[in-house]
N, CA, C and O atoms as a Tripos MOL2 file, in Angstrom:
@<TRIPOS>MOLECULE
protein
  280   279    70     0     0
PROTEIN
NO_CHARGES

@<TRIPOS>ATOM
      1 N          46.4430   96.8440  -87.2670 N.3       1 MET1
      2 CA         44.9780   96.3980  -87.3410 C.3       1 MET1
      3 C          44.6660   95.5080  -88.7230 C.2       1 MET1
      4 O          45.1230   95.7830  -89.8320 O.2       1 MET1
      5 N          43.8510   94.4640  -88.4360 N.am      2 TYR2
      6 CA         43.6070   93.6750  -89.4530 C.3       2 TYR2
      7 C          42.0960   93.1170  -89.2420 C.2       2 TYR2
      8 O          41.7390   92.5600  -88.2040 O.2       2 TYR2
      9 N          41.3630   93.3120  -90.2200 N.am      3 ASN3
     10 CA         39.7060   92.8360  -90.0600 C.3       3 ASN3
     11 C          39.2080   93.5900  -88.7250 C.2       3 ASN3
     12 O          38.5620   92.9230  -87.9170 O.2       3 ASN3
     13 N          39.4440   94.7850  -88.4850 N.am      4 GLU4
     14 CA         39.0650   95.5090  -87.4250 C.3       4 GLU4
     15 C          39.4240   94.7790  -86.0980 C.2       4 GLU4
     16 O          38.7520   94.8270  -85.0680 O.2       4 GLU4
     17 N          40.5670   94.1070  -86.2760 N.am      5 GLU5
     18 CA         41.2470   93.5570  -84.9670 C.3       5 GLU5
     19 C          42.4130   94.0800  -84.9360 C.2       5 GLU5
     20 O          43.0950   94.3090  -85.9350 O.2       5 GLU5
     21 N          42.8140   94.3690  -83.4650 N.am      6 LEU6
     22 CA         44.3550   95.1020  -83.1810 C.3       6 LEU6
     23 C          44.9460   94.2380  -82.4060 C.2       6 LEU6
     24 O          44.3520   93.7020  -81.4710 O.2       6 LEU6
     25 N          46.1770   94.0020  -82.7000 N.am      7 LYS7
     26 CA         47.0620   93.1050  -81.8290 C.3       7 LYS7
     27 C          48.1120   93.8730  -81.3030 C.2       7 LYS7
     28 O          48.4930   94.9070  -81.8520 O.2       7 LYS7
     29 N          48.6180   93.4140  -80.2380 N.am      8 ASP8
     30 CA         49.7370   94.0200  -79.4340 C.3       8 ASP8
     31 C          51.1070   93.1400  -79.8250 C.2       8 ASP8
     32 O          51.3240   91.9910  -79.4410 O.2       8 ASP8
     33 N          51.9310   93.9030  -80.6300 N.am      9 LEU9
     34 CA         53.0610   93.1760  -81.1820 C.3       9 LEU9
     35 C          54.1480   92.9190  -80.2340 C.2       9 LEU9
     36 O          55.1180   92.2350  -80.5600 O.2       9 LEU9
     37 N          54.0210   93.4450  -79.0680 N.am     10 LEU10
     38 CA         55.1560   93.2900  -78.1040 C.3      10 LEU10
     39 C          54.6410   92.5360  -77.0160 C.2      10 LEU10
     40 O          55.3400   92.4650  -76.0050 O.2      10 LEU10
     41 N          53.4350   91.9060  -77.0470 N.am     11 SER11
     42 CA         53.1150   90.9710  -76.0890 C.3      11 SER11
     43 C          53.4900   89.5060  -76.3270 C.2      11 SER11
     44 O          53.6290   89.2130  -77.5150 O.2      11 SER11
     45 N          53.6460   88.7090  -75.5980 N.am     12 ALA12
     46 CA         53.9260   87.1790  -75.8700 C.3      12 ALA12
     47 C          52.6510   86.5330  -76.7090 C.2      12 ALA12
     48 O          51.4770   86.8600  -76.5380 O.2      12 ALA12
     49 N          53.1080   85.5990  -77.5990 N.am     13 PRO13
     50 CA         52.2770   85.3380  -78.5980 C.3      13 PRO13
     51 C          51.0560   84.5570  -77.9640 C.2      13 PRO13
     52 O          49.9560   84.5770  -78.5160 O.2      13 PRO13
     53 N          51.2950   83.8450  -76.7470 N.am     14 GLU14
     54 CA         50.0520   83.1350  -76.1370 C.3      14 GLU14
     55 C          49.3810   84.1720  -75.4890 C.2      14 GLU14
     56 O          48.2930   83.7940  -75.0560 O.2      14 GLU14
     57 N          49.6640   85.4640  -75.2420 N.am     15 ASP15
     58 CA         48.9800   86.2760  -74.5540 C.3      15 ASP15
     59 C          48.1690   87.6820  -75.5670 C.2      15 ASP15
     60 O          47.6710   88.7430  -75.1920 O.2      15 ASP15
     61 N          48.3220   87.1340  -76.8240 N.am     16 PHE16
     62 CA         47.4930   87.7940  -77.9580 C.3      16 PHE16
     63 C          46.0030   87.8790  -77.4580 C.2      16 PHE16
     64 O          45.3520   86.8460  -77.3000 O.2      16 PHE16
     65 N          45.4380   89.2050  -77.1940 N.am     17 ARG17
     66 CA         44.0850   89.2300  -76.9860 C.3      17 ARG17
     67 C          43.6200   90.3910  -77.8850 C.2      17 ARG17
     68 O          44.4410   91.1450  -78.4070 O.2      17 ARG17
     69 N          42.2430   90.5290  -78.0630 N.am     18 LYS18
     70 CA         41.5320   91.5670  -78.3790 C.3      18 LYS18
     71 C          41.9830   92.7820  -77.7430 C.2      18 LYS18
     72 O          41.8770   92.7610  -76.5170 O.2      18 LYS18
     73 N          42.4720   93.8650  -78.2650 N.am     19 LEU19
     74 CA         42.4270   95.1440  -77.6250 C.3      19 LEU19
     75 C          41.3640   95.9860  -77.8600 C.2      19 LEU19
     76 O          40.8450   96.0680  -78.9740 O.2      19 LEU19
     77 N          40.9680   96.6680  -76.8320 N.am     20 ARG20
     78 CA         39.7970   97.6160  -76.9100 C.3      20 ARG20
     79 C          40.3440   99.0590  -77.2070 C.2      20 ARG20
     80 O          41.1570   99.6970  -76.5380 O.2      20 ARG20
     81 N          39.6240   99.4700  -78.5150 N.am     21 VAL21
     82 CA         40.0630  100.9290  -78.8960 C.3      21 VAL21
     83 C          38.7280  101.7660  -78.8250 C.2      21 VAL21
     84 O          37.6830  101.3640  -79.3370 O.2      21 VAL21
     85 N          38.8420  102.9180  -78.1740 N.am     22 PHE22
     86 CA         37.9490  103.6800  -77.9790 C.3      22 PHE22
     87 C          38.4080  105.1940  -78.0080 C.2      22 PHE22
     88 O          39.6120  105.4520  -77.9860 O.2      22 PHE22
     89 N          37.5160  106.1340  -78.0540 N.am     23 GLU23
     90 CA         37.8550  107.6630  -77.9120 C.3      23 GLU23
     91 C          37.8360  108.0460  -76.7050 C.2      23 GLU23
     92 O          37.0860  107.5500  -75.8640 O.2      23 GLU23
     93 N          38.5810  108.8880  -76.4950 N.am     24 ASP24
     94 CA         38.6820  109.4120  -75.1180 C.3      24 ASP24
     95 C          37.8560  110.8430  -75.0200 C.2      24 ASP24
     96 O          38.2680  111.9320  -75.4190 O.2      24 ASP24
     97 N          36.8020  110.6120  -74.4950 N.am     25 LEU25
     98 CA         35.7220  111.9230  -74.5290 C.3      25 LEU25
     99 C          36.1780  113.1530  -73.8870 C.2      25 LEU25
    100 O          35.6470  114.2430  -74.1000 O.2      25 LEU25
    101 N          37.2490  112.9540  -73.0310 N.am     26 SER26
    102 CA         37.7260  113.8460  -72.3910 C.3      26 SER26
    103 C          38.9140  114.8940  -72.8000 C.2      26 SER26
    104 O          39.3390  115.8790  -72.1980 O.2      26 SER26
    105 N          39.2640  114.3500  -73.9670 N.am     27 ARG27
    106 CA         40.3670  114.9560  -74.7440 C.3      27 ARG27
    107 C          39.8210  114.9480  -76.2910 C.2      27 ARG27
    108 O          39.5600  113.8490  -76.7810 O.2      27 ARG27
    109 N          39.6570  116.0100  -76.9990 N.am     28 LYS28
    110 CA         39.3220  115.9720  -78.2060 C.3      28 LYS28
    111 C          40.1310  115.2780  -79.2500 C.2      28 LYS28
    112 O          41.2880  115.6820  -79.3640 O.2      28 LYS28
    113 N          39.7220  114.2540  -80.0800 N.am     29 GLY29
    114 CA         40.3220  113.5530  -80.8120 C.3      29 GLY29
    115 C          41.3820  112.6550  -80.3880 C.2      29 GLY29
    116 O          42.2190  112.2150  -81.1770 O.2      29 GLY29
    117 N          41.3520  112.3470  -79.0070 N.am     30 ALA30
    118 CA         42.2930  111.3740  -78.6270 C.3      30 ALA30
    119 C          41.6960  110.1830  -78.5870 C.2      30 ALA30
    120 O          40.4920  110.0820  -78.3550 O.2      30 ALA30
    121 N          42.5660  109.0350  -78.8340 N.am     31 VAL31
    122 CA         42.2090  107.5960  -78.8310 C.3      31 VAL31
    123 C          42.7560  106.8300  -77.7520 C.2      31 VAL31
    124 O          43.9080  107.0950  -77.4100 O.2      31 VAL31
    125 N          42.0490  105.8140  -77.0830 N.am     32 VAL32
    126 CA         42.8360  105.1490  -75.9890 C.3      32 VAL32
    127 C          42.6320  103.6600  -76.5840 C.2      32 VAL32
    128 O          41.6030  103.2110  -77.0900 O.2      32 VAL32
    129 N          44.0790  102.8990  -76.3650 N.am     33 ILE33
    130 CA         44.0670  101.4260  -76.5650 C.3      33 ILE33
    131 C          44.1920  100.8350  -75.2840 C.2      33 ILE33
    132 O          45.1990  101.0860  -74.6210 O.2      33 ILE33
    133 N          43.3280  100.1010  -74.8510 N.am     34 GLN34
    134 CA         43.1290   99.5890  -73.6600 C.3      34 GLN34
    135 C          43.9330   98.1110  -73.5360 C.2      34 GLN34
    136 O          43.5310   97.1910  -74.2480 O.2      34 GLN34
    137 N          44.7470   97.9530  -72.8850 N.am     35 GLY35
    138 CA         45.7610   96.6960  -72.7280 C.3      35 GLY35
    139 C          46.7450   96.2160  -73.5050 C.2      35 GLY35
    140 O          46.9890   95.0440  -73.7920 O.2      35 GLY35
    141 N          47.4800   97.5380  -73.9320 N.am     36 LEU36
    142 CA         48.6870   97.3980  -74.5500 C.3      36 LEU36
    143 C          49.8280   97.3090  -73.6320 C.2      36 LEU36
    144 O          49.7970   97.9870  -72.6040 O.2      36 LEU36
    145 N          50.9290   96.4790  -73.9080 N.am     37 GLU37
    146 CA         52.0990   96.2510  -73.1180 C.3      37 GLU37
    147 C          52.7600   97.5240  -73.0560 C.2      37 GLU37
    148 O          52.9310   98.2810  -74.0110 O.2      37 GLU37
    149 N          53.1530   97.7240  -71.7620 N.am     38 GLU38
    150 CA         54.0710   99.0990  -71.6160 C.3      38 GLU38
    151 C          55.5510   98.6720  -71.3180 C.2      38 GLU38
    152 O          55.7120   97.7100  -70.5670 O.2      38 GLU38
    153 N          56.6470   99.3110  -71.8470 N.am     39 ILE39
    154 CA         57.8040   99.0110  -71.7590 C.3      39 ILE39
    155 C          58.7700  100.1710  -71.4930 C.2      39 ILE39
    156 O          58.7280  101.0750  -72.3270 O.2      39 ILE39
    157 N          59.6860  100.3140  -70.4150 N.am     40 THR40
    158 CA         60.3330  101.3440  -70.0200 C.3      40 THR40
    159 C          61.4430  101.2010  -70.9180 C.2      40 THR40
    160 O          61.9730  100.0960  -71.0320 O.2      40 THR40
    161 N          61.9740  102.4770  -71.7550 N.am     41 VAL41
    162 CA         63.1500  102.4800  -72.3770 C.3      41 VAL41
    163 C          63.9990  103.5750  -71.6850 C.2      41 VAL41
    164 O          63.5040  104.5480  -71.1150 O.2      41 VAL41
    165 N          65.2660  103.3350  -71.7830 N.am     42 LYS42
    166 CA         66.2570  104.2010  -71.1470 C.3      42 LYS42
    167 C          67.2160  105.0450  -72.1740 C.2      42 LYS42
    168 O          67.8440  106.0570  -71.8600 O.2      42 LYS42
    169 N          67.2020  104.4190  -73.4800 N.am     43 ASN43
    170 CA         68.1330  104.9770  -74.5550 C.3      43 ASN43
    171 C          67.5600  104.6170  -75.9830 C.2      43 ASN43
    172 O          66.4850  104.0260  -76.0820 O.2      43 ASN43
    173 N          68.1920  104.9330  -76.9230 N.am     44 THR44
    174 CA         67.7250  104.7800  -78.3550 C.3      44 THR44
    175 C          67.9560  103.2580  -78.6380 C.2      44 THR44
    176 O          67.1820  102.6680  -79.3920 O.2      44 THR44
    177 N          68.9520  102.6480  -78.0780 N.am     45 PHE45
    178 CA         69.2080  101.3130  -78.4330 C.3      45 PHE45
    179 C          67.7770  100.6420  -78.0630 C.2      45 PHE45
    180 O          67.0980  100.0000  -78.8650 O.2      45 PHE45
    181 N          67.4300  100.9060  -76.6890 N.am     46 ASP46
    182 CA         66.2140  100.1990  -76.1530 C.3      46 ASP46
    183 C          65.1210  100.1360  -77.1830 C.2      46 ASP46
    184 O          64.5170   99.1250  -77.5410 O.2      46 ASP46
    185 N          64.9590  101.3580  -77.6010 N.am     47 VAL47
    186 CA         63.7970  101.6370  -78.7210 C.3      47 VAL47
    187 C          63.8920  100.9030  -79.7500 C.2      47 VAL47
    188 O          62.9870  100.1610  -80.1310 O.2      47 VAL47
    189 N          65.1240  101.0440  -80.3720 N.am     48 LEU48
    190 CA         65.2940  100.1070  -81.6520 C.3      48 LEU48
    191 C          65.0070   98.5480  -81.5240 C.2      48 LEU48
    192 O          64.3790   97.8820  -82.3470 O.2      48 LEU48
    193 N          65.4880   98.1600  -80.5350 N.am     49 ASN49
    194 CA         65.2790   96.6300  -80.1110 C.3      49 ASN49
    195 C          63.7680   96.3630  -80.1010 C.2      49 ASN49
    196 O          63.3470   95.3930  -80.7310 O.2      49 ASN49
    197 N          62.9530   97.1300  -79.4510 N.am     50 ILE50
    198 CA         61.6000   97.0050  -79.1900 C.3      50 ILE50
    199 C          60.9330   97.1600  -80.5910 C.2      50 ILE50
    200 O          60.1190   96.3180  -80.9710 O.2      50 ILE50
    201 N          61.2830   98.2640  -81.3830 N.am     51 LEU51
    202 CA         60.8810   98.1190  -82.8620 C.3      51 LEU51
    203 C          61.0480   97.0660  -83.6620 C.2      51 LEU51
    204 O          60.2100   96.6750  -84.4740 O.2      51 LEU51
    205 N          62.3470   96.4770  -83.4220 N.am     52 ASP52
    206 CA         62.7490   95.2170  -84.1070 C.3      52 ASP52
    207 C          61.9200   93.9440  -83.6810 C.2      52 ASP52
    208 O          61.4970   93.1110  -84.4820 O.2      52 ASP52
    209 N          61.7650   93.9100  -82.4770 N.am     53 LYS53
    210 CA         60.8680   92.9570  -81.9080 C.3      53 LYS53
    211 C          59.5670   92.8040  -82.3990 C.2      53 LYS53
    212 O          59.1010   91.6890  -82.6360 O.2      53 LYS53
    213 N          58.9280   93.8750  -82.5740 N.am     54 GLY54
    214 CA         57.4640   94.1330  -82.9320 C.3      54 GLY54
    215 C          57.4700   93.9250  -84.5210 C.2      54 GLY54
    216 O          56.5490   93.3050  -85.0540 O.2      54 GLY54
    217 N          58.2840   94.3360  -85.0930 N.am     55 SER55
    218 CA         58.6290   94.0960  -86.6280 C.3      55 SER55
    219 C          58.5160   92.7510  -86.8570 C.2      55 SER55
    220 O          57.7640   92.3580  -87.7480 O.2      55 SER55
    221 N          59.2300   91.8870  -86.1000 N.am     56 LYS56
    222 CA         59.2230   90.6470  -86.4600 C.3      56 LYS56
    223 C          58.0990   89.7730  -86.3120 C.2      56 LYS56
    224 O          58.0260   88.6420  -86.7920 O.2      56 LYS56
    225 N          57.3850   90.2430  -85.7500 N.am     57 LYS57
    226 CA         56.0590   89.7850  -85.1940 C.3      57 LYS57
    227 C          54.9000   90.2870  -86.3350 C.2      57 LYS57
    228 O          53.8170   89.7240  -86.4930 O.2      57 LYS57
    229 N          55.2980   91.2830  -86.9720 N.am     58 LYS58
    230 CA         54.2690   91.7330  -87.8130 C.3      58 LYS58
    231 C          53.7780   90.7630  -88.9930 C.2      58 LYS58
    232 O          54.6170   90.0820  -89.5830 O.2      58 LYS58
    233 N          52.5540   90.7040  -89.3030 N.am     59 GLN59
    234 CA         52.0480   89.9110  -90.4320 C.3      59 GLN59
    235 C          51.3230   90.8460  -91.1650 C.2      59 GLN59
    236 O          50.6390   91.7900  -90.7690 O.2      59 GLN59
    237 N          51.6380   90.3380  -92.6060 N.am     60 MET60
    238 CA         50.9650   91.1900  -93.7420 C.3      60 MET60
    239 C          50.1230   90.2040  -94.4630 C.2      60 MET60
    240 O          50.4550   89.0190  -94.4580 O.2      60 MET60
    241 N          48.8930   90.6690  -95.1790 N.am     61 ALA61
    242 CA         48.4180   89.8470  -95.9660 C.3      61 ALA61
    243 C          47.6630   90.7530  -97.1230 C.2      61 ALA61
    244 O          47.2060   91.8480  -96.7940 O.2      61 ALA61
    245 N          47.5400   90.2960  -98.4400 N.am     62 ALA62
    246 CA         46.8370   91.0960  -99.2890 C.3      62 ALA62
    247 C          45.3480   90.8230  -99.3020 C.2      62 ALA62
    248 O          44.8590   89.7300  -99.0140 O.2      62 ALA62
    249 N          44.7260   91.8010  -99.6250 N.am     63 THR63
    250 CA         43.0550   91.7650 -100.0340 C.3      63 THR63
    251 C          42.8040   91.9950 -101.3350 C.2      63 THR63
    252 O          43.6270   92.4780 -102.1130 O.2      63 THR63
    253 N          41.4670   91.6040 -101.6710 N.am     64 LYS64
    254 CA         41.1820   91.8160 -103.1540 C.3      64 LYS64
    255 C          41.3160   93.2450 -103.4680 C.2      64 LYS64
    256 O          41.7840   93.5640 -104.5610 O.2      64 LYS64
    257 N          40.9530   94.1350 -102.6190 N.am     65 LEU65
    258 CA         41.1140   95.5030 -102.9050 C.3      65 LEU65
    259 C          42.6460   96.0190 -103.3240 C.2      65 LEU65
    260 O          42.9460   96.8180 -104.2110 O.2      65 LEU65
    261 N          43.4320   95.3720 -102.4870 N.am     66 ASN66
    262 CA         45.0220   95.6850 -102.8170 C.3      66 ASN66
    263 C          45.3330   95.2370 -104.3390 C.2      66 ASN66
    264 O          46.0220   95.8790 -105.1320 O.2      66 ASN66
    265 N          44.6840   93.9980 -104.5870 N.am     67 GLU67
    266 CA         44.8980   93.4250 -106.1190 C.3      67 GLU67
    267 C          44.1290   94.4310 -107.0230 C.2      67 GLU67
    268 O          44.6200   94.5440 -108.1460 O.2      67 GLU67
    269 N          43.1610   95.0950 -106.8010 N.am     68 MET68
    270 CA         42.7230   96.1040 -107.7870 C.3      68 MET68
    271 C          43.2240   97.4320 -107.7120 C.2      68 MET68
    272 O          42.8560   98.2780 -108.5260 O.2      68 MET68
    273 N          44.0210   97.6810 -106.8160 N.am     69 SER69
    274 CA         44.6190   99.0100 -106.8120 C.3      69 SER69
    275 C          46.0320   99.0880 -107.4280 C.2      69 SER69
    276 O          46.5840  100.1880 -107.4130 O.2      69 SER69
    277 N          46.6350   98.0930 -107.9370 N.am     70 ARG70
    278 CA         47.6120   98.2270 -108.6920 C.3      70 ARG70
    279 C          47.7640   98.9060 -110.1030 C.2      70 ARG70
    280 O          48.8560   98.9140 -110.6700 O.2      70 ARG70
@<TRIPOS>BOND
     1     1     2 1
     2     2     3 1
     3     3     4 2
     4     3     5 am
     5     5     6 1
     6     6     7 1
     7     7     8 2
     8     7     9 am
     9     9    10 1
    10    10    11 1
    11    11    12 2
    12    11    13 am
    13    13    14 1
    14    14    15 1
    15    15    16 2
    16    15    17 am
    17    17    18 1
    18    18    19 1
    19    19    20 2
    20    19    21 am
    21    21    22 1
    22    22    23 1
    23    23    24 2
    24    23    25 am
    25    25    26 1
    26    26    27 1
    27    27    28 2
    28    27    29 am
    29    29    30 1
    30    30    31 1
    31    31    32 2
    32    31    33 am
    33    33    34 1
    34    34    35 1
    35    35    36 2
    36    35    37 am
    37    37    38 1
    38    38    39 1
    39    39    40 2
    40    39    41 am
    41    41    42 1
    42    42    43 1
    43    43    44 2
    44    43    45 am
    45    45    46 1
    46    46    47 1
    47    47    48 2
    48    47    49 am
    49    49    50 1
    50    50    51 1
    51    51    52 2
    52    51    53 am
    53    53    54 1
    54    54    55 1
    55    55    56 2
    56    55    57 am
    57    57    58 1
    58    58    59 1
    59    59    60 2
    60    59    61 am
    61    61    62 1
    62    62    63 1
    63    63    64 2
    64    63    65 am
    65    65    66 1
    66    66    67 1
    67    67    68 2
    68    67    69 am
    69    69    70 1
    70    70    71 1
    71    71    72 2
    72    71    73 am
    73    73    74 1
    74    74    75 1
    75    75    76 2
    76    75    77 am
    77    77    78 1
    78    78    79 1
    79    79    80 2
    80    79    81 am
    81    81    82 1
    82    82    83 1
    83    83    84 2
    84    83    85 am
    85    85    86 1
    86    86    87 1
    87    87    88 2
    88    87    89 am
    89    89    90 1
    90    90    91 1
    91    91    92 2
    92    91    93 am
    93    93    94 1
    94    94    95 1
    95    95    96 2
    96    95    97 am
    97    97    98 1
    98    98    99 1
    99    99   100 2
   100    99   101 am
   101   101   102 1
   102   102   103 1
   103   103   104 2
   104   103   105 am
   105   105   106 1
   106   106   107 1
   107   107   108 2
   108   107   109 am
   109   109   110 1
   110   110   111 1
   111   111   112 2
   112   111   113 am
   113   113   114 1
   114   114   115 1
   115   115   116 2
   116   115   117 am
   117   117   118 1
   118   118   119 1
   119   119   120 2
   120   119   121 am
   121   121   122 1
   122   122   123 1
   123   123   124 2
   124   123   125 am
   125   125   126 1
   126   126   127 1
   127   127   128 2
   128   127   129 am
   129   129   130 1
   130   130   131 1
   131   131   132 2
   132   131   133 am
   133   133   134 1
   134   134   135 1
   135   135   136 2
   136   135   137 am
   137   137   138 1
   138   138   139 1
   139   139   140 2
   140   139   141 am
   141   141   142 1
   142   142   143 1
   143   143   144 2
   144   143   145 am
   145   145   146 1
   146   146   147 1
   147   147   148 2
   148   147   149 am
   149   149   150 1
   150   150   151 1
   151   151   152 2
   152   151   153 am
   153   153   154 1
   154   154   155 1
   155   155   156 2
   156   155   157 am
   157   157   158 1
   158   158   159 1
   159   159   160 2
   160   159   161 am
   161   161   162 1
   162   162   163 1
   163   163   164 2
   164   163   165 am
   165   165   166 1
   166   166   167 1
   167   167   168 2
   168   167   169 am
   169   169   170 1
   170   170   171 1
   171   171   172 2
   172   171   173 am
   173   173   174 1
   174   174   175 1
   175   175   176 2
   176   175   177 am
   177   177   178 1
   178   178   179 1
   179   179   180 2
   180   179   181 am
   181   181   182 1
   182   182   183 1
   183   183   184 2
   184   183   185 am
   185   185   186 1
   186   186   187 1
   187   187   188 2
   188   187   189 am
   189   189   190 1
   190   190   191 1
   191   191   192 2
   192   191   193 am
   193   193   194 1
   194   194   195 1
   195   195   196 2
   196   195   197 am
   197   197   198 1
   198   198   199 1
   199   199   200 2
   200   199   201 am
   201   201   202 1
   202   202   203 1
   203   203   204 2
   204   203   205 am
   205   205   206 1
   206   206   207 1
   207   207   208 2
   208   207   209 am
   209   209   210 1
   210   210   211 1
   211   211   212 2
   212   211   213 am
   213   213   214 1
   214   214   215 1
   215   215   216 2
   216   215   217 am
   217   217   218 1
   218   218   219 1
   219   219   220 2
   220   219   221 am
   221   221   222 1
   222   222   223 1
   223   223   224 2
   224   223   225 am
   225   225   226 1
   226   226   227 1
   227   227   228 2
   228   227   229 am
   229   229   230 1
   230   230   231 1
   231   231   232 2
   232   231   233 am
   233   233   234 1
   234   234   235 1
   235   235   236 2
   236   235   237 am
   237   237   238 1
   238   238   239 1
   239   239   240 2
   240   239   241 am
   241   241   242 1
   242   242   243 1
   243   243   244 2
   244   243   245 am
   245   245   246 1
   246   246   247 1
   247   247   248 2
   248   247   249 am
   249   249   250 1
   250   250   251 1
   251   251   252 2
   252   251   253 am
   253   253   254 1
   254   254   255 1
   255   255   256 2
   256   255   257 am
   257   257   258 1
   258   258   259 1
   259   259   260 2
   260   259   261 am
   261   261   262 1
   262   262   263 1
   263   263   264 2
   264   263   265 am
   265   265   266 1
   266   266   267 1
   267   267   268 2
   268   267   269 am
   269   269   270 1
   270   270   271 1
   271   271   272 2
   272   271   273 am
   273   273   274 1
   274   274   275 1
   275   275   276 2
   276   275   277 am
   277   277   278 1
   278   278   279 1
   279   279   280 2
@<TRIPOS>SUBSTRUCTURE
     1 MET1         2 RESIDUE 1 A MET
     2 TYR2         6 RESIDUE 1 A TYR
     3 ASN3        10 RESIDUE 1 A ASN
     4 GLU4        14 RESIDUE 1 A GLU
     5 GLU5        18 RESIDUE 1 A GLU
     6 LEU6        22 RESIDUE 1 A LEU
     7 LYS7        26 RESIDUE 1 A LYS
     8 ASP8        30 RESIDUE 1 A ASP
     9 LEU9        34 RESIDUE 1 A LEU
    10 LEU10       38 RESIDUE 1 A LEU
    11 SER11       42 RESIDUE 1 A SER
    12 ALA12       46 RESIDUE 1 A ALA
    13 PRO13       50 RESIDUE 1 A PRO
    14 GLU14       54 RESIDUE 1 A GLU
    15 ASP15       58 RESIDUE 1 A ASP
    16 PHE16       62 RESIDUE 1 A PHE
    17 ARG17       66 RESIDUE 1 A ARG
    18 LYS18       70 RESIDUE 1 A LYS
    19 LEU19       74 RESIDUE 1 A LEU
    20 ARG20       78 RESIDUE 1 A ARG
    21 VAL21       82 RESIDUE 1 A VAL
    22 PHE22       86 RESIDUE 1 A PHE
    23 GLU23       90 RESIDUE 1 A GLU
    24 ASP24       94 RESIDUE 1 A ASP
    25 LEU25       98 RESIDUE 1 A LEU
    26 SER26      102 RESIDUE 1 A SER
    27 ARG27      106 RESIDUE 1 A ARG
    28 LYS28      110 RESIDUE 1 A LYS
    29 GLY29      114 RESIDUE 1 A GLY
    30 ALA30      118 RESIDUE 1 A ALA
    31 VAL31      122 RESIDUE 1 A VAL
    32 VAL32      126 RESIDUE 1 A VAL
    33 ILE33      130 RESIDUE 1 A ILE
    34 GLN34      134 RESIDUE 1 A GLN
    35 GLY35      138 RESIDUE 1 A GLY
    36 LEU36      142 RESIDUE 1 A LEU
    37 GLU37      146 RESIDUE 1 A GLU
    38 GLU38      150 RESIDUE 1 A GLU
    39 ILE39      154 RESIDUE 1 A ILE
    40 THR40      158 RESIDUE 1 A THR
    41 VAL41      162 RESIDUE 1 A VAL
    42 LYS42      166 RESIDUE 1 A LYS
    43 ASN43      170 RESIDUE 1 A ASN
    44 THR44      174 RESIDUE 1 A THR
    45 PHE45      178 RESIDUE 1 A PHE
    46 ASP46      182 RESIDUE 1 A ASP
    47 VAL47      186 RESIDUE 1 A VAL
    48 LEU48      190 RESIDUE 1 A LEU
    49 ASN49      194 RESIDUE 1 A ASN
    50 ILE50      198 RESIDUE 1 A ILE
    51 LEU51      202 RESIDUE 1 A LEU
    52 ASP52      206 RESIDUE 1 A ASP
    53 LYS53      210 RESIDUE 1 A LYS
    54 GLY54      214 RESIDUE 1 A GLY
    55 SER55      218 RESIDUE 1 A SER
    56 LYS56      222 RESIDUE 1 A LYS
    57 LYS57      226 RESIDUE 1 A LYS
    58 LYS58      230 RESIDUE 1 A LYS
    59 GLN59      234 RESIDUE 1 A GLN
    60 MET60      238 RESIDUE 1 A MET
    61 ALA61      242 RESIDUE 1 A ALA
    62 ALA62      246 RESIDUE 1 A ALA
    63 THR63      250 RESIDUE 1 A THR
    64 LYS64      254 RESIDUE 1 A LYS
    65 LEU65      258 RESIDUE 1 A LEU
    66 ASN66      262 RESIDUE 1 A ASN
    67 GLU67      266 RESIDUE 1 A GLU
    68 MET68      270 RESIDUE 1 A MET
    69 SER69      274 RESIDUE 1 A SER
    70 ARG70      278 RESIDUE 1 A ARG
């Protein structure tokens, strides 16, 4: 999440769209993120590959607040 915008790191870059985040009122404390990519995994290797794929697309940036908190 950056600037109140959430991106799906597993979707194709041209498919980046704003995801809708809302509270599920039928389940206390549950949060729903609408529009996420779903991928079926069969083993640990699949999970690690997906985590690596998402990690490579991750972007980080500093803010003024980060600078002050050092």
